[in-house]
N, C-alpha and C positions, 0 to 999 in steps of 0.2 A: 259902761258895764258890758255892753255887748261885745266890745273888743276884748275885754278881759275874759269874758266867758268863752269866747271863741278860742283865745290862746290857751285857755285852761283845758278846753275839751279836745283840742287837736291831738295831743299825745294819746288820749284815751281812744280816739277813733283810729289813728294810724297804727298803733302798736298791735292791736289784734289782727289787722290786715297783714302786717309784716309776718307775724307768727303763723298766720294761716297759710301764707305762701311757703314759708319754711317747712311747715308740716306737709304741704302738698308735694314739695320737691323731694322729700326724703325717700318715698317709695321709688321714685325714678332713679335715684342714686343707687338704691339697693338693687333695682332691676339691672342697671348697667353693670354693677359689680357682679351680679349673678351670671349675666351673659358672658362677661369676661372670664369668669371661672370656668363655665361650661366650655367656652371656645378653647381655653388653654388646655383643659382636660382632653378635649377631642383631638387637638393638635398633638398632644403627648401620646395618645393612643395610636394616632396615625403614624407618628415617628417610630414608636415601638413596633407597630405592626410591620412597617417597612423594613426595620432592622431584622425582625424575625424572619421575614421572607428572604432577605438577603443572606441568611445563614445557610441556606440550602440551594442547590441548583434546581431551577424550575423545570417542569415537564415540557414547557415550550422550548427551552434550551436543548433538552435531550431530543425532542422531536426534530430538531435541526441537524442532528447527527445521523449517520447511516446505521444500518443494522449491525449487531454484534455477533461474532462467533463465540459460543460459550460451551465449555466442557463441564458437565455436571455428573455427579455420581451420588448414589445413596450412601449413607454412613458406613454400612458394612463393606461396600465396595471401595469407597474412597480411602479408607485407612490402609496405608502401606502400599497401595498400587499406583495412585496418581493418574489413573485413567478412567474414562467413563463415556457417557453418551454425548454426541455432538449436536448442538442446536444453533439455529439462526433465529435471533430474537431482537425485537426493537428495544432500545435502551430505556424508553419510558414505559414499557409494558408492565401491566399489573400481573404479578405471579409469572409463571413460565408460559406465556402465550407465544408459542413457537410459530415461526413462519415456515421453517423446514426442520426436519429432525432425522438424525441417523443414530439408531441405538448401537450398542457395542457389538451385537450379533451381526448387524448389517455391515458394520465397519470391518470386522475381523473374522466373522463366521464362528469364532470362538475366542475366549480370552478376555482381556480387560477392556479394550476399546481405545478411544482417542486419548493421546497424551497431550498434544498441543495441535493447533491448527492456525492457518494464516490465509487471509483473503489474497487472491491474485490482484494485481493492479487494476484489471478490468472488472473485477468482482464476478467473473463468470466461472471461476474455478476456485477450489479450496485445496490447499496442500495440507496434509495431516500426518502426524507421526502416530502410528498405531502400535499398541503394545500387545504382546502375546505372553501366554503362560509358558515358562520354560525355566530350567535351572539357572541359566545365566541371563543377563539383561537381553531381552529380545524385543526389538522394535524395528519397524520398517516404515518407509515413506510411501504414501499413496496420494493420488490426485483425484478429486471429485469434480465431475462436471455438474454444476449446480442445476442447470435446466433439465438435463437427462437423468439426474440422480445416479449416474453411473460412477463406479469407483474402480480405479486401476492401481495396483501396487507397482511402483517403479523401482524399488530396491528390494534386495533379498538378504541384506546383511543382518548380523546379529545385534547391532547396536546403532543403526542409523538414526539420526536425530535432526529434525529441521531447525534451521536458524531463522530464515525468512526468505521472501521473494526479493531478489536483488534487482531484477528487471522483469518486464512483462513475460518473458519467455526464459527465465533463468531462476533457479532455486539455489540458495546456499544451504549446505547441510554439513553435519559432522558425520563422517563415515567411520565405521569400525566400532570396536568395543569401547566402553565408557572410560577405561583407564588410559587409552591412547587414541583419542579421536583425531581424525584428519579433516580439516576444513576443505570442502570440495564444492564445486558448482556443477549443475547439470540442467538439461532442458526438462520441461514437464513431462515429456514422454519417457525420460530415463535413459535415452540412448547416448547423448553427448555428455561426457563427464570429463572434468579436469580437476586436478588437485590444486588447491590454493595455498595450503600451508600444511606441514607435517610435524609430527612429534609435539602435539599440543598438550600442555599439562592439565587442562580441564575441559569440560564440555563447552563452556562459554568463554574460552580463552581469548579469542580475537573476534570482535564484532565490528565490521566496517559500518561507517555512517551511510545514510541513504545516498548522499551525493558522492561518496567514495573518497572524500578529502580527509577523513579522520578515521582513526581506529581506536577502539577501547579494548584494553587487554587486562585480564585478570592474571596476576602472578601466582606462583606456587604458595606464597605466604599469605595470600588473600588480599593483596593490595590491588587497587584499580589504577591503571596507567592510561594516559591519553597521548596520542602521537599524531602530528600532522603528516599528511602524505608528502613524500619527498624530503622530509626533515629527519635528522637524527635526534632532535630534541624530544625527550620523553618527560611528561609531567606526571608525577606520582601523587595521588591525592593523600594529604596527611590524615592520619587516624589518631584517635586518642591513645595515650600511653597505656600499655597493658598493665593490669594489676595481677598480682599473684593469683593463679587459679582461674583467670578470665581470659578468654580468647575473643578477638575482634577481627572480622573479615568482611570484605565487600563482595557482592554478587549480583547477578541478574541485571547487567547494564542494558538499557534500552534507549536508543537515540530518538530525539524528537524528529518530526517530519522534515523540518528545515535544517537538520544536522547541527544545530547550534547548542543544544542542551542534551544532557544525558541523565536519565532517571535510573536510580539503582537503589539497592537495599544494603544496609549495614547491619550485620548480625553480631550480637554479643552473647557469648555462651559462658555460663558460670554454674558450677555445682550440678552439672548435668542438664540444666535448663537453658534454652536459647530463645531469643526474641529479636525480631528485626524491625528497624525503623526505615523510613523512606528519606532519600536525599536526592538533590538535583545539583549538577555541576555544569559549568561552561567549559570552553576549551582551555581557560587559564587554570582550571583545577581547584577552584574555590567551591567547596561543597556547602550547600545550604540544607539545613534540617527542615523538612516540610511535614512530616507525620510521625507521631510516636504516641505511645500510651503505656502505662505501667503494666497493664494486664493483657494488651493486645499485641499481635505480631502482624507486620505488613509485608506484602509481597507485590512488587510492581508488575503490572500486566501490559501497559503500553499507553499510547497517546491517542487522542482523537485526531482525525485527519487534518483539522485546522490548527492543531497544536495548543488549543486553549484549555483542554481538559486532559486529565490523566485517569487511567483505570488502575485499580489495585485491589488485592484481596486483603480482607481484614479478618483475622482469626483470633478469637478469645482463648487465652491459655488458662485452663482450669487448674485446680490444686493437684490433680492427679494425671490429667491428660488434656490434649487439645480438643476443642470443640470444632464444629464444622465451620469452614471458611465462607465468607460472604463477599459479594462483589460490590465495591464502592466506587464512586467517582468524585473528583474534586477539581478545583481550579489548578492551573499549572504551578502555582506557588503554594499549593497545599490548603488554600482557603476553601470554605463552603464544602466541607466533606459531607457527602450525601450517600446514604444507603439506597441502592436501587431496589425497586419494588419487585423485580423478578426473582429475588432470593426466596427460596422455599424451605420451610421447616423440614428437617430430616434429610435434606440434600445439601451437598457441599459443592461449591463452585471451585473447579480445579484450574481453569484456564479461561482467558478471554482475549479477543483480538478485535479492534475496531476496523482495521483495514483502511484502505485509501478512500478518498472521496472522488466520485466520478466527475470529470469536468463537463 
């Protein structure tokens, strides 16, 4: 009887214990599941956060770049003149926190102000095209000693226009009126001058690369051509076929610091409206589309000294007129387009130059 009673009572004793253990383990399983869900959500937030951060260029990256030359003008002055005040500003600066500044009156004593400006290779001088009020295109070239803040005009022509510094002690510029400029070179004191090319069809007709091994040339019909030094072979960049009532032309070619890439804009004009996109090409002439927008127009400004970043102006085109242009920066392939904090409401950025990095 005892053995029968024990065998009969064993299931009654063991079953409750088994159920009790099962009940006790269930909260642990739920806890592990909850921890897994929370960890997965945290990982997702971290990944999304990293992706969001990667969409713009960080302030740390901008701090690694040298100061900018920026030409800025108020809305009423910027419209139709293309000249303004000259500033030296850090690329990561909040608002227009200037390091140095030359207003239009200081630059020209009267008139519009700066049209464009370029750092010298040693960053001790600034070459600037200054514009004046007159019936015809009036511009001259001046050189600023940054430390002394002194300015000296080195040309007296009616339409002289800077191209860039070609050497530490040599400037390239277009001399003469805008309709027939002549590419010339001169020393920063303005004394030694020599003609490089004559009878150019446009202001930016021939742009030599920094190493002097290539030339970018804009033709009369708006095509962009590339040519190697010492070679007769000319590469013409292909453009989309023209549609009735639509014109397409290339402009503003800017070489990368290592002379391997060319940044330029391609403008499409239809029904009285025009809009420009950004492109990059190599020596082989294969253009890559890197920036465009249905409502915005882009103008290239240049490259960072290390060639990793590009500067450009972004201008929103309204239903009746253009708004003020702002200065943006992006990776060399057009990625991570970032609006710089130095842009100021009511003022338009007209020009910018990063210049070289000091060794």
